[in-house]
Residue, then its C-alpha position, 0 to 999 in steps of 0.5 A: m166688052k167696052p170699058e165704062s165711059s165714066h172710067f175714061q171720063k175720069l181718065l181724060e177730063n182730069q188730065v192737067q197739062s203741066e208746063e215746065s218753067d224755064i229758068e233764065e240764067t243771069n250772065e255775070s259781068e266779066s268786069l267784076n273786080k276781086d272784092e265783088i267776086k268775093e262778096k258775090t260768093l259769100e252772098e250765095e252761101r247765106p240763107s236767102g232771108e238774110s239777103e237784104k240785111n247783108k246787102k246793107n251791112t256790105k254797104d256800111d262796111k264799104e263806107r267805114k272802109n272809105s273813112k278809116g282805110s281798113f276793116s281791121e287792125e294793121k296786125n291782121l292784114k295779110p301780104i298782097e301776094e298771099k291775098d291774091v292767092e286766096e282770092k284766086k282760090l275763092e274765084d276758082k271755087m265759085m266757078k266750080d260750085k256754079k258748074v256742078g251745082k254744089g250745095v244745091e239739090l239737083p232735079k230728078r226725073v222719071v220718064i214712064i213710057t207706055p202704050p196709050l191708055y195703059f194706066d187708068f185714072d186712079l193709078r195716075r192719081k196714085i203716082v202723083e200722090g205717091q211722089a208728091v208731084k204737081d201732075l204727070v208731065t206729058e211733053w218731052k224736053e231733053d233739057l231738064s229746066t224745071n223748078d221742081k226737085i222731082s218730076i214724072l213724065l208719062l209718055n205714049q211715044f218714044p223720045i228722041i235723045k240728042n245729048s245723053s250726057v245732059i240727062q245721064n245724072n238726072t233722068i231714068f226711063i221706065v218702059a212698060g206694057f210693050e209685051q206682044g200680047n198688049m198690042k191687041s188690047t191697046i187697039r181695042k181700048l182706042e177703038d172703044l173710046a173713039s166712039q165717045k171722043d167728042r165727049f172728052k177733052l183729049s190732049g197729048a199723044e193719046f189724042t193723036y192715037i184716038h183720032s187716028k184713022d188706022k189705029q191698028r197701024s198706029v199702034e204697030l208703028l209704036w211697037d216697032k219704035y219700041e224695038k229701036f228705042k231699046e237698042s238706041i238707049h242701051q247704047s247711049l244710056p245703059n244705066n238709065y233705063h228699065i224695061v219692066h214687065l208688070p204683072k199688074p199695072d200698079k207695080i209701077l209704083s215700086e218701080i218709080d221708087m227704085a228709079f228715084e233711089k237710083l238717081r239719088n245714088f247717081q247724084a250722091n256719087l257725083n257730089l263725092e267726085h267733085f268733093e274729092l277734086e276740090t280738096e287740096t289733098s284730093k290725091e291722098i284722100k282719093e287713094e285712101e277712099t279707093k282702098k276703103k271702098l274697093k268693091g267686091k267683084i261678083l259674077v252671077f250665072i243665070p241658066i235658061g233651059i229645061p231640067g236635064m240640060g247639063k247644069t251639073t256637068f257644067l258646074s264640075i267644069l266651072k269649079k275646076l276652072l275657078e280653082e285655077k283662077g283662085c276664085a270662090i263659088t257659091i251654088i244656090s239650088s232652088d230644088i234643094i230649097r224646095k225639097r226642104h220645104m216640101d218635106a216640112v209640109l208633108k211631115g206636118e200634113p201626111s195626107i197631102t199629095e206631093k203635087k199639092a205640097f209642091e204648089k204650096t211651097a212655091k212662095p216660101a221657097k222663093i223667099e228663102f232662095f233670094n235670102e240665100v242669094e243676099n247672104a252670098i252677096s254679103r260674104t263677097k268682101a270677106l272672101n277678098q277674091t272674085h265671087i261666082i254665084f251660080l243660080d242652080k235653077n232654070h229661068p223661063p222668060n217670065i222670071i229672067q228680068e226679075t232675077i237680073r233686076f234683083f242684082e241691080k238694087p242700089k244697095y248692091l251697086n254701091e258696094y259691089d261690082i256685079r256682072t250677070v251672065i246668061l247661060k244658054p244652050v247652043c242648038s243646031r236649029h229652033f223647033r217650029t210647030n205646024s202653026n209656026v210657033t217657034y221655040p229657041f231650042s231644038l227637038t234634039f235638045l229636048l229628047t236628050c234632056m228627057k233621056r238624062a232626066m228619066a235616067r236619074t234616080n236622085h233628083e230632089t223634086l223631079q221624081g216619078d215615072d217616065l210619063k211624069v218626067a216627060s210631062v214636066l220637061i215638055a211643060f218647061f219647053n213650052l214656057y219658051k214659046n215664041f221667045t227670042a233668046s238673042e244677045g240683044y234681048f238679054k242685054a236690053e234686059g240688063a244682062h252683061f254677057l250671053m254665054e252659049l255652050p254645047f250642052t247637047h250634041e247638036d247636028v242639023e242632019i240628026e235633027k232632020s232625021i228624027p221620024q215625022t211620027l215623033v215630030l207630029s206627036f210632039n206638035n200635037i202635045l204643044q197645040h193642046l196644052t191646058n193651063f200649060e200642062p200637057d195631055i197625059e194621053k198625048v204624052a204617052i203616045f209621044l213616049s211610045e214614038y220616042s221608044k222606037l227612036s233609032i238615032e243615038l242621042k249623044n252628050p257633047d264632046p267633053e273637051l269641046l265643052y271644057q274649051k268653050s267654057l274656058e273661052n267664055l269664062n275669060q270673057c266674063f272676067q274681062l267684063f270687070s275692066k269695062 
């Protein structure tokens, strides 16, 4: 279905190309004498409205000095040597202030990079009004030479960053809309608008894309550049970019607010550093401030996987290792929180099913989960030791970024040194369906987790017969469809470390020896999922084939798991020195 032409007419006719004004710098004469330097410094510190009056006063003072020989009585004059020292300090201060922009609000810029036509006109208007900017700038200039205190760029191409140090304290990049599924919709929008292109005044990168002869190729190249840009900016400006997956485009408004808040914190810290350098007793003050502002160290573990993968076993090892290192640990279980909410709902509504109670408690349980995380963070300084927060829940791809970003809030970064660790199972090979859909886990991993989950009798939320348990695990497994669980991906999302551990006994030969009847029945389930839920009849066939399995599904070697956990944990602690 083609978009309405009126929508695109609004989108394109109301775009205003904003021009950035260059600020010309006035070169100061090297021949300024000491009195002129002092006068210039005092002049800059006065409000601009007093400029002409002050110039006149300065002229009158000079005339009085020529006639009387001095400004004040003899008793107030200082020795020449002392005067020289004071003027030298004043001169140095002037140069420092000029260099760091002390006393001047530094400009702030948020650069939003999206596919073409990703935001409609109404949303662009809301962005402009929400931040009170003149318009959205569509041209990239690395040097932020603008009279505006804040500016927002909306780009449909990836900028080339030549000197990251120039923008590290004034620019945040937000990259949105580059999920794989958006590529086709972007091509379709461009093709729909191309037939009406002569009716609109087009400019910028969108003009180029709409007039492209091969729109599909142009968009594919943009997506290729996205992958390269992620890698490049992670190396050059790791703290200055956010890659966001917006459930709705208007969620960009809150992302922009967070980006400007982060820039304000950058610049506040910059001013604090320069203040410390300028103070005569800076060393003593800095030592005192360092003691006062000693940040609490937090390691956050974020597991990805499926139920039954072995988080409880790992936690028992982790507790032992942390006791040896003298660290505190807080475990926050989403299942325990969810069970508490479900019990309350079932008590108030006895006729409701457990499935309905589970669905009904999703939002309140999530709110309580993150409230407990906040409480755990706030307890860190009182512990006076490294604090490990273990998020005891599985994190499929759609919530990984949300969880990592939770710990990047400015209010936490100012008070705590937080490092996020992704906990991922090591698998011998990745499962691939007959239609070339890939998963980051092996079939051995799924079968082992299923065996463990079906043997449990005391789980908070995963209860029921084998058919229900297997269905839940397969649904979880499918959430990782075509997911690239690589170190580069997680670091691009903001994680600090990828910890890969052998949660199951993995062997390529064992994986190859799994009967084809079992593999085919599993393929059949994945290809016929409805609303992410497996077909019960197909799961029953899969379990029938599973019951015939003669291969022994083993747990990992406990000593190997312990040793790998120790090695990885030591690397995690080294993150605080980077």
